[in-house]
mmCIF file of the N, C-alpha and C atoms, coordinates in Angstrom:
data_MODEL
# 
_entry.id   MODEL 
# 
loop_
_atom_site.group_PDB 
_atom_site.id 
_atom_site.type_symbol 
_atom_site.label_atom_id 
_atom_site.label_alt_id 
_atom_site.label_comp_id 
_atom_site.label_asym_id 
_atom_site.label_entity_id 
_atom_site.label_seq_id 
_atom_site.pdbx_PDB_ins_code 
_atom_site.Cartn_x 
_atom_site.Cartn_y 
_atom_site.Cartn_z 
_atom_site.occupancy 
_atom_site.B_iso_or_equiv 
_atom_site.pdbx_formal_charge 
_atom_site.auth_seq_id 
_atom_site.auth_comp_id 
_atom_site.auth_asym_id 
_atom_site.auth_atom_id 
_atom_site.pdbx_PDB_model_num 
ATOM 1   N N  . MET A 1 1  ? 0.844   -1.041 0.060  1.00 0.00 ? 1  MET A N  1 
ATOM 2   C CA . MET A 1 1  ? -0.353  0.179  -0.012 1.00 0.00 ? 1  MET A CA 1 
ATOM 3   C C  . MET A 1 1  ? 0.935   0.988  0.001  1.00 0.00 ? 1  MET A C  1 
ATOM 4   N N  . SER A 1 2  ? 0.370   2.283  -0.491 1.00 0.00 ? 2  SER A N  1 
ATOM 5   C CA . SER A 1 2  ? 1.168   3.664  -0.767 1.00 0.00 ? 2  SER A CA 1 
ATOM 6   C C  . SER A 1 2  ? 1.436   4.006  1.169  1.00 0.00 ? 2  SER A C  1 
ATOM 7   N N  . ILE A 1 3  ? 2.268   4.942  1.337  1.00 0.00 ? 3  ILE A N  1 
ATOM 8   C CA . ILE A 1 3  ? 2.448   5.299  2.448  1.00 0.00 ? 3  ILE A CA 1 
ATOM 9   C C  . ILE A 1 3  ? 1.526   6.215  2.303  1.00 0.00 ? 3  ILE A C  1 
ATOM 10  N N  . TRP A 1 4  ? 0.862   7.339  1.218  1.00 0.00 ? 4  TRP A N  1 
ATOM 11  C CA . TRP A 1 4  ? -0.153  8.281  1.461  1.00 0.00 ? 4  TRP A CA 1 
ATOM 12  C C  . TRP A 1 4  ? -1.385  7.700  2.075  1.00 0.00 ? 4  TRP A C  1 
ATOM 13  N N  . LEU A 1 5  ? -1.454  6.058  1.373  1.00 0.00 ? 5  LEU A N  1 
ATOM 14  C CA . LEU A 1 5  ? -3.160  5.733  2.156  1.00 0.00 ? 5  LEU A CA 1 
ATOM 15  C C  . LEU A 1 5  ? -2.671  5.121  2.954  1.00 0.00 ? 5  LEU A C  1 
ATOM 16  N N  . TRP A 1 6  ? -1.823  4.952  3.709  1.00 0.00 ? 6  TRP A N  1 
ATOM 17  C CA . TRP A 1 6  ? -1.734  4.459  5.583  1.00 0.00 ? 6  TRP A CA 1 
ATOM 18  C C  . TRP A 1 6  ? -1.763  6.128  6.395  1.00 0.00 ? 6  TRP A C  1 
ATOM 19  N N  . VAL A 1 7  ? -1.138  7.155  5.740  1.00 0.00 ? 7  VAL A N  1 
ATOM 20  C CA . VAL A 1 7  ? -1.223  8.297  6.392  1.00 0.00 ? 7  VAL A CA 1 
ATOM 21  C C  . VAL A 1 7  ? -2.919  8.711  6.387  1.00 0.00 ? 7  VAL A C  1 
ATOM 22  N N  . ALA A 1 8  ? -3.486  8.654  5.076  1.00 0.00 ? 8  ALA A N  1 
ATOM 23  C CA . ALA A 1 8  ? -4.856  9.113  5.316  1.00 0.00 ? 8  ALA A CA 1 
ATOM 24  C C  . ALA A 1 8  ? -5.488  8.085  6.523  1.00 0.00 ? 8  ALA A C  1 
ATOM 25  N N  . LEU A 1 9  ? -5.625  7.269  6.185  1.00 0.00 ? 9  LEU A N  1 
ATOM 26  C CA . LEU A 1 9  ? -6.424  6.070  6.837  1.00 0.00 ? 9  LEU A CA 1 
ATOM 27  C C  . LEU A 1 9  ? -5.703  6.252  8.542  1.00 0.00 ? 9  LEU A C  1 
ATOM 28  N N  . CYS A 1 10 ? -4.433  6.862  9.458  1.00 0.00 ? 10 CYS A N  1 
ATOM 29  C CA . CYS A 1 10 ? -4.128  6.950  10.624 1.00 0.00 ? 10 CYS A CA 1 
ATOM 30  C C  . CYS A 1 10 ? -5.007  8.099  10.556 1.00 0.00 ? 10 CYS A C  1 
ATOM 31  N N  . ALA A 1 11 ? -5.133  9.471  9.911  1.00 0.00 ? 11 ALA A N  1 
ATOM 32  C CA . ALA A 1 11 ? -5.811  10.737 9.811  1.00 0.00 ? 11 ALA A CA 1 
ATOM 33  C C  . ALA A 1 11 ? -7.131  10.639 10.442 1.00 0.00 ? 11 ALA A C  1 
ATOM 34  N N  . TYR A 1 12 ? -7.490  9.337  9.296  1.00 0.00 ? 12 TYR A N  1 
ATOM 35  C CA . TYR A 1 12 ? -9.171  9.789  9.406  1.00 0.00 ? 12 TYR A CA 1 
ATOM 36  C C  . TYR A 1 12 ? -9.723  8.773  11.118 1.00 0.00 ? 12 TYR A C  1 
ATOM 37  N N  . LEU A 1 13 ? -8.899  7.669  11.123 1.00 0.00 ? 13 LEU A N  1 
ATOM 38  C CA . LEU A 1 13 ? -8.773  7.177  12.526 1.00 0.00 ? 13 LEU A CA 1 
ATOM 39  C C  . LEU A 1 13 ? -8.316  7.973  13.597 1.00 0.00 ? 13 LEU A C  1 
ATOM 40  N N  . ILE A 1 14 ? -8.199  8.917  13.467 1.00 0.00 ? 14 ILE A N  1 
ATOM 41  C CA . ILE A 1 14 ? -7.730  9.646  14.854 1.00 0.00 ? 14 ILE A CA 1 
ATOM 42  C C  . ILE A 1 14 ? -8.789  10.341 15.135 1.00 0.00 ? 14 ILE A C  1 
ATOM 43  N N  . GLY A 1 15 ? -8.994  11.148 13.669 1.00 0.00 ? 15 GLY A N  1 
ATOM 44  C CA . GLY A 1 15 ? -10.375 11.990 13.928 1.00 0.00 ? 15 GLY A CA 1 
ATOM 45  C C  . GLY A 1 15 ? -11.477 11.136 13.880 1.00 0.00 ? 15 GLY A C  1 
ATOM 46  N N  . VAL A 1 16 ? -11.376 9.934  14.083 1.00 0.00 ? 16 VAL A N  1 
ATOM 47  C CA . VAL A 1 16 ? -12.895 9.007  14.672 1.00 0.00 ? 16 VAL A CA 1 
ATOM 48  C C  . VAL A 1 16 ? -12.629 8.912  16.014 1.00 0.00 ? 16 VAL A C  1 
ATOM 49  N N  . GLY A 1 17 ? -11.521 8.689  16.373 1.00 0.00 ? 17 GLY A N  1 
ATOM 50  C CA . GLY A 1 17 ? -11.521 8.642  18.033 1.00 0.00 ? 17 GLY A CA 1 
ATOM 51  C C  . GLY A 1 17 ? -11.333 10.219 18.781 1.00 0.00 ? 17 GLY A C  1 
ATOM 52  N N  . ILE A 1 18 ? -11.087 11.248 18.444 1.00 0.00 ? 18 ILE A N  1 
ATOM 53  C CA . ILE A 1 18 ? -11.517 12.824 18.636 1.00 0.00 ? 18 ILE A CA 1 
ATOM 54  C C  . ILE A 1 18 ? -12.924 12.746 18.324 1.00 0.00 ? 18 ILE A C  1 
ATOM 55  N N  . GLU A 1 19 ? -13.612 12.580 17.785 1.00 0.00 ? 19 GLU A N  1 
ATOM 56  C CA . GLU A 1 19 ? -14.673 12.595 17.436 1.00 0.00 ? 19 GLU A CA 1 
ATOM 57  C C  . GLU A 1 19 ? -15.698 11.642 18.626 1.00 0.00 ? 19 GLU A C  1 
ATOM 58  N N  . TRP A 1 20 ? -15.338 10.167 19.035 1.00 0.00 ? 20 TRP A N  1 
ATOM 59  C CA . TRP A 1 20 ? -15.745 9.676  19.617 1.00 0.00 ? 20 TRP A CA 1 
ATOM 60  C C  . TRP A 1 20 ? -15.554 9.809  21.464 1.00 0.00 ? 20 TRP A C  1 
ATOM 61  N N  . GLN A 1 21 ? -14.383 10.798 21.721 1.00 0.00 ? 21 GLN A N  1 
ATOM 62  C CA . GLN A 1 21 ? -13.824 11.574 22.652 1.00 0.00 ? 21 GLN A CA 1 
ATOM 63  C C  . GLN A 1 21 ? -14.921 12.716 23.049 1.00 0.00 ? 21 GLN A C  1 
ATOM 64  N N  . ARG A 1 22 ? -15.132 13.497 22.167 1.00 0.00 ? 22 ARG A N  1 
ATOM 65  C CA . ARG A 1 22 ? -16.206 14.353 22.108 1.00 0.00 ? 22 ARG A CA 1 
ATOM 66  C C  . ARG A 1 22 ? -17.537 14.020 22.269 1.00 0.00 ? 22 ARG A C  1 
ATOM 67  N N  . PHE A 1 23 ? -17.688 12.700 22.446 1.00 0.00 ? 23 PHE A N  1 
ATOM 68  C CA . PHE A 1 23 ? -19.668 11.993 22.272 1.00 0.00 ? 23 PHE A CA 1 
ATOM 69  C C  . PHE A 1 23 ? -19.419 11.638 23.788 1.00 0.00 ? 23 PHE A C  1 
ATOM 70  N N  . GLN A 1 24 ? -18.627 11.273 24.475 1.00 0.00 ? 24 GLN A N  1 
ATOM 71  C CA . GLN A 1 24 ? -18.588 10.487 25.704 1.00 0.00 ? 24 GLN A CA 1 
ATOM 72  C C  . GLN A 1 24 ? -19.782 11.629 26.710 1.00 0.00 ? 24 GLN A C  1 
ATOM 73  N N  . PRO A 1 25 ? -19.449 12.427 26.956 1.00 0.00 ? 25 PRO A N  1 
ATOM 74  C CA . PRO A 1 25 ? -20.186 13.413 27.958 1.00 0.00 ? 25 PRO A CA 1 
ATOM 75  C C  . PRO A 1 25 ? -21.712 12.744 27.719 1.00 0.00 ? 25 PRO A C  1 
ATOM 76  N N  . GLU A 1 26 ? -21.842 12.847 26.228 1.00 0.00 ? 26 GLU A N  1 
ATOM 77  C CA . GLU A 1 26 ? -23.432 12.608 25.960 1.00 0.00 ? 26 GLU A CA 1 
ATOM 78  C C  . GLU A 1 26 ? -23.788 11.162 26.491 1.00 0.00 ? 26 GLU A C  1 
ATOM 79  N N  . ILE A 1 27 ? -23.380 10.400 25.848 1.00 0.00 ? 27 ILE A N  1 
ATOM 80  C CA . ILE A 1 27 ? -23.204 8.996  26.144 1.00 0.00 ? 27 ILE A CA 1 
ATOM 81  C C  . ILE A 1 27 ? -23.651 8.775  27.774 1.00 0.00 ? 27 ILE A C  1 
ATOM 82  N N  . LYS A 1 28 ? -23.167 9.163  28.628 1.00 0.00 ? 28 LYS A N  1 
ATOM 83  C CA . LYS A 1 28 ? -22.821 8.876  30.165 1.00 0.00 ? 28 LYS A CA 1 
ATOM 84  C C  . LYS A 1 28 ? -23.681 9.481  30.948 1.00 0.00 ? 28 LYS A C  1 
ATOM 85  N N  . GLU A 1 29 ? -24.853 10.345 30.070 1.00 0.00 ? 29 GLU A N  1 
ATOM 86  C CA . GLU A 1 29 ? -25.635 11.302 30.770 1.00 0.00 ? 29 GLU A CA 1 
ATOM 87  C C  . GLU A 1 29 ? -26.600 9.901  31.470 1.00 0.00 ? 29 GLU A C  1 
ATOM 88  N N  . TYR A 1 30 ? -26.871 8.693  30.161 1.00 0.00 ? 30 TYR A N  1 
ATOM 89  C CA . TYR A 1 30 ? -27.523 7.759  30.834 1.00 0.00 ? 30 TYR A CA 1 
ATOM 90  C C  . TYR A 1 30 ? -27.018 6.681  31.866 1.00 0.00 ? 30 TYR A C  1 
ATOM 91  N N  . ASP A 1 31 ? -25.859 6.921  32.035 1.00 0.00 ? 31 ASP A N  1 
ATOM 92  C CA . ASP A 1 31 ? -25.158 5.533  33.485 1.00 0.00 ? 31 ASP A CA 1 
ATOM 93  C C  . ASP A 1 31 ? -26.207 5.787  34.744 1.00 0.00 ? 31 ASP A C  1 
ATOM 94  N N  . GLU A 1 32 ? -26.746 7.147  35.143 1.00 0.00 ? 32 GLU A N  1 
ATOM 95  C CA . GLU A 1 32 ? -27.279 7.265  36.030 1.00 0.00 ? 32 GLU A CA 1 
ATOM 96  C C  . GLU A 1 32 ? -28.694 6.568  36.534 1.00 0.00 ? 32 GLU A C  1 
ATOM 97  N N  . TYR A 1 33 ? -29.373 5.720  35.189 1.00 0.00 ? 33 TYR A N  1 
ATOM 98  C CA . TYR A 1 33 ? -30.356 5.683  35.431 1.00 0.00 ? 33 TYR A CA 1 
ATOM 99  C C  . TYR A 1 33 ? -29.973 4.244  34.736 1.00 0.00 ? 33 TYR A C  1 
ATOM 100 N N  . SER A 1 34 ? -29.023 3.377  34.655 1.00 0.00 ? 34 SER A N  1 
ATOM 101 C CA . SER A 1 34 ? -28.597 2.348  33.858 1.00 0.00 ? 34 SER A CA 1 
ATOM 102 C C  . SER A 1 34 ? -29.098 1.297  34.562 1.00 0.00 ? 34 SER A C  1 
ATOM 103 N N  . ASN A 1 35 ? -30.306 1.185  35.629 1.00 0.00 ? 35 ASN A N  1 
ATOM 104 C CA . ASN A 1 35 ? -30.419 -0.206 36.385 1.00 0.00 ? 35 ASN A CA 1 
ATOM 105 C C  . ASN A 1 35 ? -32.123 -0.229 35.446 1.00 0.00 ? 35 ASN A C  1 
ATOM 106 N N  . PHE A 1 36 ? -32.419 0.290  34.885 1.00 0.00 ? 36 PHE A N  1 
ATOM 107 C CA . PHE A 1 36 ? -33.549 -0.074 34.312 1.00 0.00 ? 36 PHE A CA 1 
ATOM 108 C C  . PHE A 1 36 ? -33.438 -0.363 32.669 1.00 0.00 ? 36 PHE A C  1 
ATOM 109 N N  . PRO A 1 37 ? -34.096 -1.492 32.632 1.00 0.00 ? 37 PRO A N  1 
ATOM 110 C CA . PRO A 1 37 ? -32.969 -2.156 30.928 1.00 0.00 ? 37 PRO A CA 1 
ATOM 111 C C  . PRO A 1 37 ? -33.988 -1.072 30.144 1.00 0.00 ? 37 PRO A C  1 
ATOM 112 N N  . VAL A 1 38 ? -34.766 -0.307 29.958 1.00 0.00 ? 38 VAL A N  1 
ATOM 113 C CA . VAL A 1 38 ? -35.482 0.606  28.906 1.00 0.00 ? 38 VAL A CA 1 
ATOM 114 C C  . VAL A 1 38 ? -34.334 1.721  28.802 1.00 0.00 ? 38 VAL A C  1 
ATOM 115 N N  . VAL A 1 39 ? -34.192 2.090  29.650 1.00 0.00 ? 39 VAL A N  1 
ATOM 116 C CA . VAL A 1 39 ? -32.616 3.391  29.689 1.00 0.00 ? 39 VAL A CA 1 
ATOM 117 C C  . VAL A 1 39 ? -31.489 2.220  29.256 1.00 0.00 ? 39 VAL A C  1 
ATOM 118 N N  . TRP A 1 40 ? -30.905 1.358  29.561 1.00 0.00 ? 40 TRP A N  1 
ATOM 119 C CA . TRP A 1 40 ? -30.272 0.324  28.851 1.00 0.00 ? 40 TRP A CA 1 
ATOM 120 C C  . TRP A 1 40 ? -29.874 0.337  27.535 1.00 0.00 ? 40 TRP A C  1 
ATOM 121 N N  . VAL A 1 41 ? -31.024 0.034  27.114 1.00 0.00 ? 41 VAL A N  1 
ATOM 122 C CA . VAL A 1 41 ? -30.691 -0.030 25.554 1.00 0.00 ? 41 VAL A CA 1 
ATOM 123 C C  . VAL A 1 41 ? -31.248 1.208  24.832 1.00 0.00 ? 41 VAL A C  1 
ATOM 124 N N  . THR A 1 42 ? -31.961 2.052  25.824 1.00 0.00 ? 42 THR A N  1 
ATOM 125 C CA . THR A 1 42 ? -31.566 3.556  24.881 1.00 0.00 ? 42 THR A CA 1 
ATOM 126 C C  . THR A 1 42 ? -30.109 3.878  24.651 1.00 0.00 ? 42 THR A C  1 
ATOM 127 N N  . GLN A 1 43 ? -29.211 3.908  25.690 1.00 0.00 ? 43 GLN A N  1 
ATOM 128 C CA . GLN A 1 43 ? -27.957 3.860  25.854 1.00 0.00 ? 43 GLN A CA 1 
ATOM 129 C C  . GLN A 1 43 ? -27.306 3.228  25.046 1.00 0.00 ? 43 GLN A C  1 
ATOM 130 N N  . GLN A 1 44 ? -27.496 2.138  24.811 1.00 0.00 ? 44 GLN A N  1 
ATOM 131 C CA . GLN A 1 44 ? -26.977 1.397  23.767 1.00 0.00 ? 44 GLN A CA 1 
ATOM 132 C C  . GLN A 1 44 ? -27.544 1.965  22.495 1.00 0.00 ? 44 GLN A C  1 
ATOM 133 N N  . VAL A 1 45 ? -28.331 2.235  22.246 1.00 0.00 ? 45 VAL A N  1 
ATOM 134 C CA . VAL A 1 45 ? -29.043 2.527  20.889 1.00 0.00 ? 45 VAL A CA 1 
ATOM 135 C C  . VAL A 1 45 ? -28.085 4.219  20.502 1.00 0.00 ? 45 VAL A C  1 
ATOM 136 N N  . VAL A 1 46 ? -28.110 4.631  21.590 1.00 0.00 ? 46 VAL A N  1 
ATOM 137 C CA . VAL A 1 46 ? -27.252 6.322  21.582 1.00 0.00 ? 46 VAL A CA 1 
ATOM 138 C C  . VAL A 1 46 ? -25.932 6.378  21.042 1.00 0.00 ? 46 VAL A C  1 
ATOM 139 N N  . ALA A 1 47 ? -25.372 6.182  21.702 1.00 0.00 ? 47 ALA A N  1 
ATOM 140 C CA . ALA A 1 47 ? -24.040 5.413  21.775 1.00 0.00 ? 47 ALA A CA 1 
ATOM 141 C C  . ALA A 1 47 ? -23.414 4.989  20.506 1.00 0.00 ? 47 ALA A C  1 
ATOM 142 N N  . CYS A 1 48 ? -24.461 3.679  19.768 1.00 0.00 ? 48 CYS A N  1 
ATOM 143 C CA . CYS A 1 48 ? -24.210 3.609  17.979 1.00 0.00 ? 48 CYS A CA 1 
ATOM 144 C C  . CYS A 1 48 ? -24.154 4.546  17.285 1.00 0.00 ? 48 CYS A C  1 
ATOM 145 N N  . GLY A 1 49 ? -25.433 5.145  17.868 1.00 0.00 ? 49 GLY A N  1 
ATOM 146 C CA . GLY A 1 49 ? -25.220 6.778  16.962 1.00 0.00 ? 49 GLY A CA 1 
ATOM 147 C C  . GLY A 1 49 ? -24.446 7.596  16.997 1.00 0.00 ? 49 GLY A C  1 
ATOM 148 N N  . TYR A 1 50 ? -24.087 7.435  18.239 1.00 0.00 ? 50 TYR A N  1 
ATOM 149 C CA . TYR A 1 50 ? -22.823 8.750  18.091 1.00 0.00 ? 50 TYR A CA 1 
ATOM 150 C C  . TYR A 1 50 ? -21.578 7.504  17.446 1.00 0.00 ? 50 TYR A C  1 
ATOM 151 N N  . LEU A 1 51 ? -21.235 6.320  17.687 1.00 0.00 ? 51 LEU A N  1 
ATOM 152 C CA . LEU A 1 51 ? -20.431 5.895  17.063 1.00 0.00 ? 51 LEU A CA 1 
ATOM 153 C C  . LEU A 1 51 ? -20.249 6.109  15.702 1.00 0.00 ? 51 LEU A C  1 
ATOM 154 N N  . PHE A 1 52 ? -21.537 5.880  14.725 1.00 0.00 ? 52 PHE A N  1 
ATOM 155 C CA . PHE A 1 52 ? -21.822 6.226  13.591 1.00 0.00 ? 52 PHE A CA 1 
ATOM 156 C C  . PHE A 1 52 ? -21.232 7.835  13.116 1.00 0.00 ? 52 PHE A C  1 
ATOM 157 N N  . ARG A 1 53 ? -21.873 8.356  13.645 1.00 0.00 ? 53 ARG A N  1 
ATOM 158 C CA . ARG A 1 53 ? -21.850 9.819  13.408 1.00 0.00 ? 53 ARG A CA 1 
ATOM 159 C C  . ARG A 1 53 ? -19.718 10.103 13.566 1.00 0.00 ? 53 ARG A C  1 
ATOM 160 N N  . ALA A 1 54 ? -19.646 9.592  14.867 1.00 0.00 ? 54 ALA A N  1 
ATOM 161 C CA . ALA A 1 54 ? -17.714 9.520  14.906 1.00 0.00 ? 54 ALA A CA 1 
ATOM 162 C C  . ALA A 1 54 ? -17.037 8.897  13.420 1.00 0.00 ? 54 ALA A C  1 
ATOM 163 N N  . PHE A 1 55 ? -17.699 8.201  13.039 1.00 0.00 ? 55 PHE A N  1 
ATOM 164 C CA . PHE A 1 55 ? -17.197 7.501  11.744 1.00 0.00 ? 55 PHE A CA 1 
ATOM 165 C C  . PHE A 1 55 ? -17.266 8.889  9.962  1.00 0.00 ? 55 PHE A C  1 
ATOM 166 N N  . VAL A 1 56 ? -18.176 9.594  10.273 1.00 0.00 ? 56 VAL A N  1 
ATOM 167 C CA . VAL A 1 56 ? -18.947 10.300 9.353  1.00 0.00 ? 56 VAL A CA 1 
ATOM 168 C C  . VAL A 1 56 ? -18.408 11.299 9.496  1.00 0.00 ? 56 VAL A C  1 
ATOM 169 N N  . TRP A 1 57 ? -17.460 11.656 10.224 1.00 0.00 ? 57 TRP A N  1 
ATOM 170 C CA . TRP A 1 57 ? -16.801 13.163 10.842 1.00 0.00 ? 57 TRP A CA 1 
ATOM 171 C C  . TRP A 1 57 ? -16.817 14.289 10.017 1.00 0.00 ? 57 TRP A C  1 
ATOM 172 N N  . PHE A 1 58 ? -16.300 13.375 9.040  1.00 0.00 ? 58 PHE A N  1 
ATOM 173 C CA . PHE A 1 58 ? -15.848 14.687 8.259  1.00 0.00 ? 58 PHE A CA 1 
ATOM 174 C C  . PHE A 1 58 ? -16.673 15.108 7.139  1.00 0.00 ? 58 PHE A C  1 
ATOM 175 N N  . TYR A 1 59 ? -18.264 14.836 7.309  1.00 0.00 ? 59 TYR A N  1 
ATOM 176 C CA . TYR A 1 59 ? -19.309 15.439 6.553  1.00 0.00 ? 59 TYR A CA 1 
ATOM 177 C C  . TYR A 1 59 ? -19.078 16.652 7.479  1.00 0.00 ? 59 TYR A C  1 
ATOM 178 N N  . ASP A 1 60 ? -19.296 16.760 8.677  1.00 0.00 ? 60 ASP A N  1 
ATOM 179 C CA . ASP A 1 60 ? -19.363 17.828 9.379  1.00 0.00 ? 60 ASP A CA 1 
ATOM 180 C C  . ASP A 1 60 ? -18.745 19.322 9.335  1.00 0.00 ? 60 ASP A C  1 
ATOM 181 N N  . LEU A 1 61 ? -17.578 18.637 8.174  1.00 0.00 ? 61 LEU A N  1 
ATOM 182 C CA . LEU A 1 61 ? -16.585 19.699 8.804  1.00 0.00 ? 61 LEU A CA 1 
ATOM 183 C C  . LEU A 1 61 ? -17.300 20.617 7.597  1.00 0.00 ? 61 LEU A C  1 
# 
């Protein structure tokens, strides 16, 4: 693989990591009520949504 492809991949993954860290406080809001099954499922769905948003971070630029 080309070195530039590796650089682009690393930059993309660093961006995903930065976005994921930025979304952590919003996901942690549900930890207070985690003993309720409905809230736990909601937290998992929200986390998956934020993970998807982290993977498409470059569209928000």
